[in-house]
Structures are given as structure tokens and as C-alpha cells.
N, C-alpha and C positions, 0 to 999 in steps of 0.2 A: 517683490521677493516675498518668498511663501514660507521658506523654512531654511531655517540656520541651524547647523549642527555644532552645539558648542563640545570641545575635547576638555574635559574637566580631569585633573591628573592627580589634585589634592595638595599642591604645591602652594606656597604662600602665595603666588600669582594667580592664582584659581579664581579666587573672589574678583579680581581684575579683568579677567577672562570673561567672567560670567557678568558682571556690570557692562563691560563695553559689547556683548551681545545682547544682553537685555535694551540697552539703550538702541541697538540699531534694531533690535526687533521693534520697539515699542515706536520708533520714525517710520518704519516701512508696512507695519501692521504684519509682521512675518512672526511666524511660532518657533520655539526654540527646542530644539530635540538634544537633550543632554546624555553626553555619552563617557563613559570612563573604560579605558582599555584595562585589563588586567592582563599583567604577566608577572612571570616569578621573579621577583626583586633579590638582587644581591643581598641586601639586609631586609631578612624577614621579621614580622613581628614577633615579639615573646611568645605568645600562644602556638605559633607555628611549630614550634622544637617540641610542644607536648601531645601532638597529633599525628596521625598517618599520613604519609607523603601526600596520599591524594585526596586529602580533604582542607590541605594548604590551597589550593585553588577556590574550595568553597570557602575558607577563611576569607581571602583576600576579595573575592567577589561581594560576601557579605558587608565587608566594610566599604568598598565601592559603593553598594546600593545604598549605603547609610549617606555616604558622602553627597549621592545625588540627590537624594531625598531632601536632604537640608537644604540645597540650592533650588530645589523645585519648589520649596514650601514656599520661598521668597517669589514666587512668578505669581502675577494675577492668571485666574484660570485661561482667558484668551490667548494668552502667551504660550501654552504649555501643548507639546507634542509628545512629550512621554521622557523617559529615562530610559537608559540602556546600559548595560553593561555587558563587555565581550570579551572574551579571552583571545590573546595573541599577542604578536609583536605591534605596540601601540600606533607606530606610523601607518603599518599595513591595515590594523583594524580601523582606523579614522578614514584612511581614503577608499577603504572598500564599503564602510557603512554610508559614508558621502556618497559613494555611486548607487549603492543599493537603494537609500533612501531617497535618491534625485534631490539632494538639497542645493538650494543657490549659493550657499557660501559654507564655509568652514572657519568657526573662530577658535584660536589656539594661543598658547600663552608660549612666552618666548623665556629662554633662561640665559646667562652669562656663561660662555665659554671662551673660544678662541674662532677667529677668522668669521666666516658665517654661522657656525655654531655658536661664536660669542653672541652673534645679534639675535639669533633665533632659536639656539638650542638643538640638540642632536634631533629629537621628536620632529619639533617643530620644522628645521631644515627640510627633512626628507618629506614630511606633508608638503611643503610648499612646491619641492620639486618633484614629486610624485601623483599630486591630487589632479583630478582632471576637471577641475572647477576652482575657482576664486579663493583663496586663503585670508583672512584677516588675524593679522597677528598681534597679540596683544601684549606690550613690553610692560614689565614693572616699572611703576614709575621711578626707583630708585636705581634701576639699569639704565633708563633713558638720561636719567640726569647723568649719570657716570659717561655714559656714550657722548654725550653734548657737550662736556665739560671741556674737552678739547677744540671743540667749534666755537666756543665762546670768545669774545674779545677779551683782551686782558682788561679787569676794571682799572680805573683811574683813581688815584687817592689823592 
């Protein structure tokens, strides 16, 4: 394994995704390419309402670069393959970048919704279904606990 694409979105689970990908990279001597896909969200940051519509994408990209810089600063130099912000539909951006950069695996986080989306999240589910390479889905520890709760045998008292 040489290159891992780490899709980071700024969610609370992003730190778990980053940590899981970093541990995999350390074990396999791979490098991490950090990626944040910028799309126009339903809830814009307050600054977005005070600027021209064309500048909103720039504002979001700036925030994404800051996010990635914070994660990249935590990496040893030998694990760094760069950080990239790309605009578009997140799942498509992730799949396209993975193919273009010829990464070995995509690391992405899960979110809690319903059905497959409950397990993976809408973006993660689409990446799993559309990527042409392996995908490592990192679940939030509290989500995993919630999902396993029904699978555990009852406690004897």
C-alpha cells in the first residue's frame, strides 16, 4: 500500500477517520492524501450572508483548507502526500480524486441515519457503492456502541 485518500468533512467523526487512516498508513508505510469536498451546504456560515454569492465557494474553500492544515500538521513528514480541497458533490469528488490520484484505498467516516445510510451515511454509502477501489469506513465509537447494543447478550444480574 502506497497512498490512502482520507476524506475529511469537519464532522465530529473526522478525527476518528484521520486517526484510523494514520494508523493504517503507519503500519503499511503509506502516505496520506487529505481531501475535503466543498459543496454549497444547506446551512451556510454567518459570514456567507454578508458577501457576494460568487465568494461563498471561496469562503468555504478557505475554511476547508484550514481544516486540512490542522490535520496535516499532526502528520509526520513521511506520511504526508498533501491536502486538497475540491468543489462538487462530495461522493463524486471523493471517487474521482481516488481514481485520478490512483490511491490504494479511500478512508471515510460514517454517520447515523437509516438502513445502509444508518450504517454508513449518505456520502459514505455512495462512495462504497461507486468507488472503483477499496473503502475503509471508520465509524464513530458511539455509533458502533449503539449499533452493537442490540447484538449483545443480556447482562445477568
